[in-house]
N, C-alpha and C positions, 0 to 999 in steps of 0.2 A: 479565423474566428477570433473576435475580440475578447480579451479577458475581462471578467467583471472586476470591480474594485477589490483589492486584497481583503478589505474588511467586510465584504458582503456575506451575509448569512441567510440561507433560505431554509425555512422550516417546512417539513413535509408532514402534515397532520400533526398529531401530538406524540408520535412514536419515535421519529428519527429526523434529526436536523443535519444539514450539510454546511460546512464553513470552508471557504476558499481562502487560504492563508497567504499565498504568494506564488506568482508564476513569472516567467521570464518577462522583463529583466530583473524582477524583484524576487530573487531566489531566497528561500528561507534557510538560514543557518541551522545546522542540525541541533545544536544545543538549545536554540530558541524554540524549535519545533518540539523538542523533548520537554521543555518547560511548559509549553502549551498543553501537551498531553497530560502532564502530571497535574496541572491546575484543573483542567477539565475533568480528569478522573475524580478529583476530590469533590468537585461540584456535582457530578453525576451521583457519586456515592452519598452526598448529603441531600440529594433530591432538589437541588437548586438549579440544575441544568438538565436538559433532555439528553438522551443518548445522541451522540453527534459524531459524524464522520468528518475529520479534517482532511482536506485535499490540498496538495501543494507540489512544488518542485523544490528540491534541496540544492544548495550550493554543494560542490563536490565533496564527498566524504566517504570513508570506509567505516563500517560499524561491525562489531564482533558480538555475536550472540554467545550464550553461556557455554556452548560446546566447542568454541573456537580453540584450535591448538596452535602452538607457536609456529610450526612450520607452514601454516596456512596464511600467515600474515603477508602483507605486501613485500615484494622482493626488493623494493627500493627504499625501505625504511619509512614510508609514508605513515604518519600518525593514524591510529585507529581509535575510535570511540567505543568503549565497552558499554553494552546495553543489556537489559534484563529480559529480552525476548528469548524465545527458543531459537534453534538453528545455529549457524556458524557465521562465517565472514561474508559480507556483501558490500556493494557500492551503491551510493545514491548520488544523483547529480542532474544537471540540466538535460532535458529531453525525456525524463522519466516521470511518470505520474505516480505519486506516492499517496496512499490513503491510510489514515489512522482512524479506524472506528473505535471510539471510546463509548462502548455500548454495554448496558446492563443486559446480560444474556437472559433469555426466557428460561433456558435450561442451563444453570451454572456449570453442570458437569458435561454439557454437550459440546465440548471443545472440538472434537473431531468433526461433528456435524457442521459446526460454525466454519471451520477451515474449508470443508468441502463446499459449503455455500459460497464462500469467497472465491474459490476456484471456479465454480460454475458461473458466477457473475462475470469473471474475467474471460472465461472461455466463450461465453455468449457474445460478448462485445468484440473480442479479437476475431472471432469467426466471421463477423460481419464484413471483414476486409478480405475475405476469401482465403483465410489462413486456417488450416486444420490444426487447431489447438486442442490439447487434451490433458487429462490426468495421466500420471505414470505411477503405477503401484509402487509403494515404498518410498516415493519421493514427493515432497510438497511442491506447491507452485503449479505453473502451467507450462506445458512443453509442446514443441514441434518435434515430431518423431523423425528419425533418420530417413532421408530420401536422396534423390540425385544431387541435391545441393549440399549435403553434408550429414553428419551424425546427429544424434539427439541434441537438441539445444533448448535452453530455458528461455522463455519469453516473459515470464512474470514470476515473482517470488512472494512468499508469505513467511512472516515470522511474527508470532504473537506472544502476548503475556495475558494472564488473567489474575486479577487481584480483587478480592471481595465480590466475585461474580461479575466484575466489569473488565472488559477487554482493553488491551493496550497494544501499541505498535500496529502492524497490519500488513499491507501489500504494496508492491512496487511493480509497475508495468513498464517494460522497456518500449518506449514509443519511437523516439528519434535520437536517442542518446548515442554517443560514441561507445564502441565496445572496447576501446583501448584500455580503460582502467581494469577490465577483467583479466587482461594479460598479466597483470602484476600480482594476482592473487589466485588462490584455489577457491573459486566462488562457491559458497554454500558447502564447501568440503567435498565437492564432486569432481573427480579427476577424469572421468570417462565420458564427459559430455561438454558441450559448449554453451554459449549464450547467443541470443539474437534479439532483434527488435521488430516491432510491427512494420516500420518503414523498410527494413531490409527484406522482410518476407513479402511485403506487398509491392515492393518496387517503386514506391513513391513516398514523399515526405508526409508523415502522419505524426503530429505532435500531441502532447498531453491535452491541450485544449480542444483538439479534434475529437477526443473520446470521452472527455469528462462528463458531458451531459448524459451520455448513454450509461456510463458507470453509475452515475447518480440515479438514473431512472431504474436500473436493474436492482440496485441495493434498496431503493425505496419500495419497489414492487414486492420485494421478498422480506421486507422488514418484519412483518407479522410472524414470520417463521423463526426469527432469532432474537428479536428485541423485546424485552419485557415491557408491557404496556403500563407505563407510569405517567402520571400527570404532573407537570411542572408549571405552577401558576396558570396563566392564560396568555402565553405569548402568541403573537401573530407574526412579528418580524423583530429580529434582534440584530445588534451590531457585534461582529466578532473582530478580534485582532490577535496579535501575537500575545497570548495571555501570560 
């Protein structure tokens, strides 16, 4: 599947927009992606931009949420970027679809419902590849439960922040990425489970661009459930970039 230009932005109605920032071989540096989130947050807060989901692949990076402990950091001394999302330590990189919804929530205090909606979106799409993906009580993200192939394993992660009723950070779906980086850390602080990818579970190569349209469709279909209906000018098509 051919990638759209990194600058392409598609608006869905007036409620939720989607911007594709960069995909292989044009990976997005994590600090540039973080700057894009922060600027977009300011614009959504000011009412000059619609609630928008940034979609991308990152260059390899470890990030540490607010609950990360020293013993959970990479064993080889690899640098870690501290971030203001919830959760602990994780990895982002090629082969992983990352989504950052910068969204004014319809219910500012409905954070749990928002997280569950993101999980449901990912479960719906992942399940279309014949993979039994599900929630696990007490654990965020999306999981494949223990079976003849191994123990419980995480296939998608969620880590969010909410400031002024507007969300930041988001989700990461393991599509075709290497699992080697997870061997260097205690991913998400979980010691009794592993990680996996859509490709590993389905037995064939499935990359971020193979699922991006379906993720977009599912988020757009459910937008009225979580996005505040605010009008921003009268845009029909805009250009996005690394803001």
